[in-house]
N, C-alpha and C positions, 0 to 999 in steps of 0.2 A: 281240378281244384282240391286243395287239402281240406279235410274236415277240421272243424274248430274244436280245440281242447282248452278248457279253462282249468287251471290249477289254483287251488286256494292255499296260499301260504308259500313263502319263499325261504323256507328253512332247508335243511339238508335233503329231506325227502322230496320237496317240491322242486328244488333246483336240479337234483339228480334225475327226476322224472323228465323234466324239460330237456336235459342233456340227452337222455335216451330216446326221446320222442319227437324232437323238433324237426327232424328231417322227414317225418311222416305226417305230422299234424301242424296246423297253424296254432301255435301255443301262446297263450296269454297267462301270466301269473299275476294273481291279485294278492297283494300283501297289505295287511292292516297297519303294520308299523311303517316307520320312515326308513327302515333298513332291512337288509336281507339277513338270513342266519337263524331266525327263530330263537330256539333255546341255545344255539351256539352264539356266544357273544364274548368279546374280549374288551378289556380296559387296560390301556397302557402296556400292552404286551402280555397280559395275563388272561387265562381262560376263566371266565366268570360263570360259565355253564358247564356242560360235560367236558371232560378233558382226557379220560383214560380210554385206551384201546387195549383189549386183552388178546392173548395169543390165539384164542379160538375165533376171533373176529376176522375171518379170512377175507370177506368182501370189503371191509373197511381198509384192510391192508392193501388189497389190490387197487382200490380207488386212490389211496394215497400214493402208491407206487406209480400209477398211471399218470398222475399229475406232477411227478417228480418232487414230491414232498418227502420229508425225512421224519422218522420216528426216533425218539430217544427214551431209554428206560427210566421208569419211575425210581427215584432215589429212595432206598430203604435200608441202607447200611447203618448199623449202630443201635443203641438202646432207644426204647420208646419211653414215654412219660405218662403217668397216671396222676391226675389232679383230683383230689377230694376236697372237701370243704376246709380241711385243716392242714393238709400237707401234699407234697409232690413226691412221687416215688418213680424210680426208674425200673424198667423191666425188659426182659428179652422179648422182642416182638416175634410172635409166632409166624412161621413161613406163610406167605400169601402168593397167590397166582401172579406171575410176572405181568406187569402192565407197562404201557408206554404212552407217551404224549407226542404231539406233533410240533416240530420245530416251527416257531412263529405263530403258535396257537392254532386251534381248530378253525379259527376265522380264515386262515390261509386257504383251507380247503373250500370254504364258502366263496372266497374271492376267485379262486381258479375255476370253480364250477360255473360261477356267474360269468366269468370272462370267456368261458368256452361256448357260451350260448350266442349263436350268430343270427338266429331268426326269431328268437323268443322276445316277447314284450313283457316287461315287468312294470306294473303300476302300483304305486304306493298309496297309503292312507285309504285303502279300499276294504272297509270292514263289511264282510258279507252278511246279509240279513236274511235272504230267502232264496230258495232253489225250487223251481217249478218245471216238471217234465211233462210235455204234451207230445205224445207219439215220439218222433225222432228228434224233436227240438227241445232244448232246455233253456229256460230263461233264468238268469241269475241277477239279483239286485243287491247292490251295496248301498252304503249310506249316501253315495253321491252319483252312482252310475247304474246302468243296467246293461247286461250282456246276453247275447244269444249264441249258443254253441251246440255241438253234437254230443260232447262228453264233458263231464266235470270230475275232477279228482280233488277231494278235500284232504289236506294234510294236517288239519286241525286235530288236537287231542280229542278223544271221544266226547268228553263232557262239553267242550266248546262246540263241537259239531252238532251235538244233540240239541243245542239251544237254537239252532237255525230253524227257520220256518220251511218245512219240506212239503212239497205237493207232488205226488201223493205223500201222505204222512208216513213216517217211519213205523214199521210194525211195532206193536207194544213191547214184545220181547226184546227186539233190537234196541229200541229206545231205552229200556231199563238197563240193558247190558252196557250201553254206552255211558249212561248216567252213573252207573256203579263202578266204572273203570277209573282207577286212580291215575291222574296225570303224572307221568314221570317228571320229577323235579318240581312238581307243583306245590309240594310241601316244604321246599328247601329255600334257604337263604344262604348265599355263599359269600364269604369274605376272604379277600387276599390282602396280606400284610407284606409290604416290601421293606427290606432292611438294607443297611449299608453293606453287609457281608453275610455269608451263610455261617454264622457263628456256631450254630448247633452241630454242624459237621465237624468243626474244630474240636468240639466237646465230646465227640464220639456218639452223637445223637442222630437218629434218622429223620427227625422232624415230625414223626408221628406222635401224637398225644391224644389221650382220651380224658375228658374232663366232666365231672359231675357238678362243677361250679359254674363254668361258662364265663362269658356268653358263647364262646365257641366250644362245641361239644366234641368234635372230632377234627383233628388237625393233621395235615400232611405237608411234605415238602412240595413246593410249587416253583422251585428255582428254574431259571432258563440259563442259556449260555452267558447272558449278560446281566441277569438280575437275580438277586437273592430274595426268595420269597417263601412264605408259608400260606397255605389256604386252609380255611376251616369252615365247616358247616355250622350255622348258627343253631344253638339249642332251641328246642321247641318252646320252652318256657322263658326264653331270654326277653328282657325288657329292652325295647328298641330306643328308648329315650337315652340320650348321651351314649349311643352305642359305640362310637369310635373311641371315646374315653375309656369305656369298659374294656374294649379289646386291647388298648395300649397297656392298661393296668394288668390284664391277664398275661400278656406276652412278657412283661417285665418280671412278674412273679413266677410264672411257669418256667422261664428259661434263665432267670437270674441275670437280667441285662438292664442296662440303663435305657431310658426311653429315647435317648439321642440316637440309638441304633435303628429306630423305626423311621423310615422315610415317608411312607404313605399307607393309608388304609382304604381299600375299595370294597364296596358292597353292592350286590344285586339281590334284592328280596323277591324271589320268583313267586312267592305267595301273593304279591301285590301286582304282578304283571297280568293285566286283564286279557291279553292276547295269548297267555300261556295257561293260567290257572283259574279255577273257580273257587268260591268259598268252601266247597266240599273238600278241596285238595289240601286245605291247611292242616288237616289231621296228619300226624306223623305216620309213616309206614312201619308196621311191625316187622315185615319181611318183604323181599322182592315179590311183587304181585305176579300172578299167573296171567300173562297177557295173551291176547289173541281174540279177535272178534270176526266172525263170519258174516259178511254183509251181502253175500251173493244172491240171497233170495229177495232182496229189496229191489235192485235195479241193475241192469246191464249197462247203463249209461252214467249213473252217478256212483262213483267209486271212492274208496277211502284208503289213505296211505299215510299213517303216522306210525311211529314205533309201537304204540300201544295196540294197534290192530294186528301186529305181526305175531304169529304163533311161535316163531323162532327168534330168540334173543330180544324179545319184546322189552322195551324200556331202555335198551342200549342204542348207541349209534348204529350198530350192526343191524338191529331190528328195523330201523328207519330205511336203511339201504336195501335190506331183503324185501321189505314190503313194497318199496318203490320198484324193485325188479319184478316182483310178482304182478303188480298192476301194469307195468310196461309190457310185460310178456303177453298179458291179456289183450292190451290195446294194439299190439302188433300182429295179432292173429288175423 
């Protein structure tokens, strides 16, 4: 009889873990949301969470190739724009590391991973509250159910995981480390604006813009094969009242277009997503955090696997995959 494994969270790390381990364990995934994907989420064919994969992200590239998905390069040709309070200026965009996106959005990877699971049970609306280990048995309670298993892997961001009621309690140093680790994307709100056509390319623009006026502070091309779009990160000090109207005004002024060119405006404010971020995460990041948390001294039955726990490529999709591989290797021993 297989030992029972409970995975908390049906995002990239959780689904990939199940994919790697379901032939060895009786796997159940508990997901607090009504959907899979976690921070990977799309609206109307647009990535509303992470979207980029860089050349050094070899494990993500292997995973995408394994499931016969395709990558296409991020569009960067042309001038960039800088928007101050009083004017808009064009400038030559400095070279950046090549990045790519997944055809059909990253949600396609979530779908194929989920479809690959033959023996795994995924349960939704299961917000985990407590984890209690007694010798070789672990009891886990959600808001509506309780589960008994041999191993648990939490794929929650550290700050959310630290809020759970653990028995035995997390060591003070580990608890503080988890509470002080910024949730990747927890400070972000992402907006995608879809247009009738990619007019900026016709104007010799890359779609990249940096603004001190807002409400979008950093803008990039987000077009697909069939849709013309730009995405932008919402400025930290943006006022969210009448947000869509503000975005439309900014697009018209920044790119000198008529509002009729705009088809739709989509927004996900990750700061308000209770199953992603905490109040602490609302503070902007000054730089990419130094991720990586060692939890090995706590328990050999209760494990952690989100991108923030990874010492390699933490914060990126690659980090989530690498940490899942690390945990899976341990559980396969």
